[in-house]
TIVO-2410 file (N, C-alpha, C; in nm, 3 decimals):
# residues 103
REC num residu      c1      c2      c3 atome chaine
REC   1      M  -2.794   4.911  -0.789     N      A
REC   1      M  -2.808   4.817  -0.683    CA      A
REC   1      M  -2.715   4.701  -0.690     C      A
REC   2      A  -2.651   4.667  -0.591     N      A
REC   2      A  -2.554   4.549  -0.597    CA      A
REC   2      A  -2.614   4.424  -0.601     C      A
REC   3      S  -2.566   4.343  -0.675     N      A
REC   3      S  -2.622   4.195  -0.679    CA      A
REC   3      S  -2.579   4.109  -0.556     C      A
REC   4      R  -2.677   4.045  -0.512     N      A
REC   4      R  -2.636   3.949  -0.394    CA      A
REC   4      R  -2.626   3.826  -0.450     C      A
REC   5      T  -2.532   3.758  -0.416     N      A
REC   5      T  -2.500   3.613  -0.471    CA      A
REC   5      T  -2.521   3.528  -0.345     C      A
REC   6      K  -2.591   3.404  -0.361     N      A
REC   6      K  -2.603   3.328  -0.250    CA      A
REC   6      K  -2.476   3.233  -0.228     C      A
REC   7      R  -2.434   3.213  -0.114     N      A
REC   7      R  -2.326   3.143  -0.084    CA      A
REC   7      R  -2.377   2.992  -0.074     C      A
REC   8      P  -2.287   2.908  -0.128     N      A
REC   8      P  -2.317   2.753  -0.101    CA      A
REC   8      P  -2.327   2.730   0.046     C      A
REC   9      V  -2.423   2.625   0.063     N      A
REC   9      V  -2.436   2.574   0.206    CA      A
REC   9      V  -2.384   2.435   0.187     C      A
REC  10      N  -2.300   2.388   0.288     N      A
REC  10      N  -2.253   2.242   0.270    CA      A
REC  10      N  -2.348   2.166   0.374     C      A
REC  11      K  -2.445   2.097   0.310     N      A
REC  11      K  -2.533   2.007   0.404    CA      A
REC  11      K  -2.488   1.871   0.411     C      A
REC  12      G  -2.362   1.833   0.355     N      A
REC  12      G  -2.323   1.703   0.372    CA      A
REC  12      G  -2.293   1.657   0.514     C      A
REC  13      A  -2.285   1.527   0.521     N      A
REC  13      A  -2.254   1.476   0.662    CA      A
REC  13      A  -2.131   1.522   0.724     C      A
REC  14      G  -2.019   1.532   0.660     N      A
REC  14      G  -1.906   1.590   0.709    CA      A
REC  14      G  -1.879   1.733   0.665     C      A
REC  15      T  -1.822   1.813   0.740     N      A
REC  15      T  -1.821   1.945   0.693    CA      A
REC  15      T  -1.666   2.001   0.710     C      A
REC  16      K  -1.619   2.100   0.632     N      A
REC  16      K  -1.484   2.154   0.638    CA      A
REC  16      K  -1.473   2.256   0.750     C      A
REC  17      G  -1.368   2.256   0.803     N      A
REC  17      G  -1.346   2.352   0.922    CA      A
REC  17      G  -1.359   2.501   0.878     C      A
REC  18      K  -1.379   2.584   0.982     N      A
REC  18      K  -1.403   2.731   0.958    CA      A
REC  18      K  -1.256   2.803   0.924     C      A
REC  19      G  -1.204   2.786   0.830     N      A
REC  19      G  -1.083   2.874   0.784    CA      A
REC  19      G  -0.933   2.810   0.861     C      A
REC  20      E  -0.950   2.726   0.940     N      A
REC  20      E  -0.833   2.695   0.996    CA      A
REC  20      E  -0.756   2.574   0.903     C      A
REC  21      G  -0.827   2.522   0.802     N      A
REC  21      G  -0.761   2.421   0.706    CA      A
REC  21      G  -0.783   2.267   0.777     C      A
REC  22      T  -0.862   2.263   0.880     N      A
REC  22      T  -0.892   2.130   0.929    CA      A
REC  22      T  -1.017   2.079   0.881     C      A
REC  23      D  -1.032   1.948   0.846     N      A
REC  23      D  -1.147   1.866   0.810    CA      A
REC  23      D  -1.220   1.856   0.929     C      A
REC  24      R  -1.362   1.837   0.934     N      A
REC  24      R  -1.442   1.818   1.054    CA      A
REC  24      R  -1.543   1.715   1.007     C      A
REC  25      V  -1.581   1.639   1.096     N      A
REC  25      V  -1.689   1.549   1.074    CA      A
REC  25      V  -1.785   1.540   1.213     C      A
REC  26      E  -1.899   1.546   1.171     N      A
REC  26      E  -2.012   1.526   1.280    CA      A
REC  26      E  -2.028   1.394   1.335     C      A
REC  27      M  -2.097   1.383   1.445     N      A
REC  27      M  -2.106   1.259   1.515    CA      A
REC  27      M  -2.188   1.146   1.446     C      A
REC  28      A  -2.307   1.197   1.382     N      A
REC  28      A  -2.367   1.111   1.305    CA      A
REC  28      A  -2.313   1.051   1.189     C      A
REC  29      A  -2.231   1.136   1.113     N      A
REC  29      A  -2.155   1.099   1.002    CA      A
REC  29      A  -2.054   1.006   1.052     C      A
REC  30      L  -1.977   1.022   1.165     N      A
REC  30      L  -1.883   0.935   1.193    CA      A
REC  30      L  -1.928   0.790   1.226     C      A
REC  31      A  -2.046   0.784   1.297     N      A
REC  31      A  -2.112   0.660   1.323    CA      A
REC  31      A  -2.143   0.587   1.191     C      A
REC  32      E  -2.192   0.651   1.086     N      A
REC  32      E  -2.225   0.595   0.965    CA      A
REC  32      E  -2.093   0.551   0.890     C      A
REC  33      Y  -1.980   0.628   0.892     N      A
REC  33      Y  -1.876   0.579   0.829    CA      A
REC  33      Y  -1.805   0.464   0.897     C      A
REC  34      L  -1.821   0.464   1.030     N      A
REC  34      L  -1.768   0.345   1.114    CA      A
REC  34      L  -1.845   0.221   1.061     C      A
REC  35      A  -1.981   0.237   1.045     N      A
REC  35      A  -2.066   0.128   1.010    CA      A
REC  35      A  -2.032   0.064   0.885     C      A
REC  36      H  -1.992   0.163   0.787     N      A
REC  36      H  -1.959   0.111   0.660    CA      A
REC  36      H  -1.805   0.084   0.637     C      A
REC  37      G  -1.732   0.093   0.739     N      A
REC  37      G  -1.587   0.058   0.721    CA      A
REC  37      G  -1.517   0.165   0.655     C      A
REC  38      A  -1.547   0.288   0.666     N      A
REC  38      A  -1.485   0.396   0.596    CA      A
REC  38      A  -1.383   0.471   0.672     C      A
REC  39      V  -1.366   0.419   0.804     N      A
REC  39      V  -1.264   0.488   0.901    CA      A
REC  39      V  -1.151   0.387   0.913     C      A
REC  40      S  -1.026   0.441   0.875     N      A
REC  40      S  -0.911   0.356   0.879    CA      A
REC  40      S  -0.863   0.366   1.022     C      A
REC  41      E  -0.856   0.469   1.092     N      A
REC  41      E  -0.821   0.483   1.241    CA      A
REC  41      E  -0.879   0.593   1.302     C      A
REC  42      L  -0.884   0.570   1.446     N      A
REC  42      L  -0.940   0.680   1.529    CA      A
REC  42      L  -0.815   0.727   1.604     C      A
REC  43      V  -0.797   0.861   1.637     N      A
REC  43      V  -0.673   0.902   1.712    CA      A
REC  43      V  -0.749   1.001   1.836     C      A
REC  44      V  -0.709   0.949   1.945     N      A
REC  44      V  -0.740   1.035   2.064    CA      A
REC  44      V  -0.626   1.127   2.091     C      A
REC  45      V  -0.646   1.266   2.089     N      A
REC  45      V  -0.537   1.339   2.090    CA      A
REC  45      V  -0.560   1.435   2.236     C      A
REC  46      E  -0.454   1.425   2.306     N      A
REC  46      E  -0.463   1.515   2.446    CA      A
REC  46      E  -0.417   1.643   2.404     C      A
REC  47      V  -0.514   1.748   2.401     N      A
REC  47      V  -0.504   1.883   2.362    CA      A
REC  47      V  -0.439   1.965   2.469     C      A
REC  48      H  -0.484   1.936   2.609     N      A
REC  48      H  -0.424   2.002   2.720    CA      A
REC  48      H  -0.443   1.883   2.831     C      A
REC  49      K  -0.362   1.908   2.938     N      A
REC  49      K  -0.369   1.805   3.041    CA      A
REC  49      K  -0.517   1.780   3.087     C      A
REC  50      G  -0.557   1.648   3.056     N      A
REC  50      G  -0.689   1.611   3.090    CA      A
REC  50      G  -0.798   1.640   3.004     C      A
REC  51      T  -0.772   1.684   2.883     N      A
REC  51      T  -0.874   1.711   2.777    CA      A
REC  51      T  -0.833   1.650   2.651     C      A
REC  52      Y  -0.914   1.597   2.585     N      A
REC  52      Y  -0.896   1.518   2.466    CA      A
REC  52      Y  -1.001   1.542   2.359     C      A
REC  53      R  -0.928   1.526   2.242     N      A
REC  53      R  -1.032   1.544   2.122    CA      A
REC  53      R  -1.009   1.418   2.028     C      A
REC  54      L  -1.114   1.398   1.944     N      A
REC  54      L  -1.113   1.276   1.861    CA      A
REC  54      L  -1.099   1.315   1.718     C      A
REC  55      E  -0.995   1.245   1.656     N      A
REC  55      E  -0.970   1.276   1.512    CA      A
REC  55      E  -0.991   1.142   1.434     C      A
REC  56      A  -1.041   1.139   1.310     N      A
REC  56      A  -1.071   1.027   1.250    CA      A
REC  56      A  -0.987   1.026   1.104     C      A
REC  57      L  -0.928   0.927   1.052     N      A
REC  57      L  -0.861   0.907   0.939    CA      A
REC  57      L  -0.971   0.834   0.848     C      A
REC  58      L  -1.026   0.900   0.770     N      A
REC  58      L  -1.117   0.846   0.670    CA      A
REC  58      L  -1.055   0.783   0.536     C      A
REC  59      T  -1.109   0.698   0.489     N      A
REC  59      T  -1.023   0.611   0.384    CA      A
REC  59      T  -1.009   0.687   0.260     C      A
REC  60      W  -1.087   0.806   0.226     N      A
REC  60      W  -1.081   0.879   0.114    CA      A
REC  60      W  -1.006   1.010   0.141     C      A
REC  61      K  -0.979   1.052   0.255     N      A
REC  61      K  -0.908   1.185   0.286    CA      A
REC  61      K  -0.776   1.164   0.323     C      A
REC  62      P  -0.687   1.252   0.278     N      A
REC  62      P  -0.545   1.251   0.307    CA      A
REC  62      P  -0.523   1.288   0.448     C      A
REC  63      R  -0.603   1.368   0.511     N      A
REC  63      R  -0.570   1.406   0.662    CA      A
REC  63      R  -0.678   1.372   0.747     C      A
REC  64      R  -0.644   1.396   0.869     N      A
REC  64      R  -0.752   1.375   0.974    CA      A
REC  64      R  -0.869   1.466   0.982     C      A
REC  65      S  -0.982   1.410   1.024     N      A
REC  65      S  -1.108   1.500   1.044    CA      A
REC  65      S  -1.123   1.500   1.201     C      A
REC  66      V  -1.170   1.620   1.243     N      A
REC  66      V  -1.183   1.643   1.390    CA      A
REC  66      V  -1.348   1.617   1.408     C      A
REC  67      L  -1.378   1.548   1.515     N      A
REC  67      L  -1.512   1.535   1.550    CA      A
REC  67      L  -1.569   1.683   1.611     C      A
REC  68      T  -1.687   1.707   1.566     N      A
REC  68      T  -1.741   1.831   1.597    CA      A
REC  68      T  -1.846   1.807   1.708     C      A
REC  69      A  -1.876   1.906   1.802     N      A
REC  69      A  -1.980   1.899   1.891    CA      A
REC  69      A  -2.100   1.953   1.808     C      A
REC  70      A  -2.216   1.946   1.884     N      A
REC  70      A  -2.348   1.979   1.828    CA      A
REC  70      A  -2.350   2.132   1.791     C      A
REC  71      R  -2.277   2.216   1.860     N      A
REC  71      R  -2.278   2.364   1.821    CA      A
REC  71      R  -2.174   2.398   1.716     C      A
REC  72      G  -2.091   2.294   1.675     N      A
REC  72      G  -2.000   2.325   1.567    CA      A
REC  72      G  -1.859   2.336   1.608     C      A
REC  73      G  -1.829   2.347   1.731     N      A
REC  73      G  -1.693   2.352   1.760    CA      A
REC  73      G  -1.633   2.207   1.796     C      A
REC  74      E  -1.504   2.194   1.818     N      A
REC  74      E  -1.445   2.068   1.850    CA      A
REC  74      E  -1.512   1.998   1.972     C      A
REC  75      R  -1.527   1.873   1.954     N      A
REC  75      R  -1.591   1.800   2.078    CA      A
REC  75      R  -1.469   1.763   2.161     C      A
REC  76      I  -1.480   1.819   2.280     N      A
REC  76      I  -1.370   1.791   2.387    CA      A
REC  76      I  -1.428   1.702   2.482     C      A
REC  77      F  -1.339   1.597   2.524     N      A
REC  77      F  -1.366   1.497   2.622    CA      A
REC  77      F  -1.284   1.536   2.744     C      A
REC  78      R  -1.344   1.517   2.876     N      A
REC  78      R  -1.275   1.553   3.001    CA      A
REC  78      R  -1.199   1.457   3.052     C      A
REC  79      S  -1.223   1.318   2.995     N      A
REC  79      S  -1.140   1.202   3.054    CA      A
REC  79      S  -1.144   1.102   2.937     C      A
REC  80      V  -1.054   1.001   2.956     N      A
REC  80      V  -1.042   0.893   2.876    CA      A
REC  80      V  -1.163   0.796   2.899     C      A
REC  81      D  -1.216   0.783   3.013     N      A
REC  81      D  -1.322   0.710   3.032    CA      A
REC  81      D  -1.448   0.743   2.941     C      A
REC  82      T  -1.455   0.890   2.934     N      A
REC  82      T  -1.558   0.947   2.862    CA      A
REC  82      T  -1.553   0.897   2.717     C      A
REC  83      V  -1.423   0.911   2.669     N      A
REC  83      V  -1.397   0.874   2.533    CA      A
REC  83      V  -1.434   0.713   2.495     C      A
REC  84      V  -1.392   0.636   2.584     N      A
REC  84      V  -1.441   0.496   2.574    CA      A
REC  84      V  -1.584   0.478   2.583     C      A
REC  85      T  -1.659   0.540   2.659     N      A
REC  85      T  -1.803   0.542   2.665    CA      A
REC  85      T  -1.863   0.585   2.532     C      A
REC  86      F  -1.787   0.690   2.477     N      A
REC  86      F  -1.844   0.750   2.356    CA      A
REC  86      F  -1.808   0.651   2.248     C      A
REC  87      F  -1.699   0.563   2.236     N      A
REC  87      F  -1.668   0.464   2.142    CA      A
REC  87      F  -1.774   0.356   2.139     C      A
REC  88      K  -1.812   0.315   2.278     N      A
REC  88      K  -1.900   0.204   2.282    CA      A
REC  88      K  -2.054   0.247   2.243     C      A
REC  89      H  -2.084   0.384   2.248     N      A
REC  89      H  -2.208   0.435   2.227    CA      A
REC  89      H  -2.220   0.446   2.056     C      A
REC  90      I  -2.125   0.474   1.998     N      A
REC  90      I  -2.129   0.501   1.858    CA      A
REC  90      I  -2.087   0.362   1.781     C      A
REC  91      G  -2.052   0.254   1.849     N      A
REC  91      G  -2.007   0.131   1.765    CA      A
REC  91      G  -1.886   0.121   1.709     C      A
REC  92      V  -1.787   0.150   1.781     N      A
REC  92      V  -1.648   0.154   1.707    CA      A
REC  92      V  -1.612   0.016   1.654     C      A
REC  93      G  -1.642  -0.097   1.719     N      A
REC  93      G  -1.601  -0.223   1.680    CA      A
REC  93      G  -1.465  -0.263   1.682     C      A
REC  94      R  -1.413  -0.293   1.563     N      A
REC  94      R  -1.275  -0.332   1.559    CA      A
REC  94      R  -1.180  -0.229   1.494     C      A
REC  95      T  -1.222  -0.111   1.493     N      A
REC  95      T  -1.140   0.007   1.435    CA      A
REC  95      T  -1.006   0.024   1.521     C      A
REC  96      S  -0.907   0.051   1.454     N      A
REC  96      S  -0.787   0.075   1.519    CA      A
REC  96      S  -0.788   0.218   1.594     C      A
REC  97      I  -0.738   0.223   1.706     N      A
REC  97      I  -0.754   0.349   1.807    CA      A
REC  97      I  -0.620   0.372   1.858     C      A
REC  98      R  -0.581   0.484   1.828     N      A
REC  98      R  -0.440   0.538   1.893    CA      A
REC  98      R  -0.447   0.656   1.971     C      A
REC  99      M  -0.355   0.674   2.060     N      A
REC  99      M  -0.363   0.780   2.145    CA      A
REC  99      M  -0.235   0.867   2.130     C      A
REC 100      E  -0.250   1.007   2.139     N      A
REC 100      E  -0.130   1.088   2.126    CA      A
REC 100      E  -0.147   1.174   2.257     C      A
REC 101      L  -0.036   1.144   2.348     N      A
REC 101      L  -0.044   1.233   2.466    CA      A
REC 101      L   0.071   1.327   2.476     C      A
REC 102      K   0.034   1.440   2.558     N      A
REC 102      K   0.126   1.538   2.558    CA      A
REC 102      K   0.252   1.494   2.664     C      A
REC 103      T   0.365   1.532   2.646     N      A
REC 103      T   0.477   1.486   2.733    CA      A
REC 103      T   0.516   1.611   2.815     C      A
***
């Protein structure tokens, strides 16, 4: 009979992406990182015309972490106004925010 090995489950606040090499961060973790000054920059990236995603540069990671939605995929915003409302909701404060728009 083949031996079954348990796969480790990452129950940490931030999680690694599913195979695409992108770091991910959950909303609760992002709010905590912001409160503790662990976010050096937030980047609003226009992925398609009129849709945006949020990426965070965390002080201890060399690359950006993409904000995830409740069901695990990327959190997509339909307008810049929604992004601003989200920032106010999670308490961004004086964090540097940059936008990368498609040309």
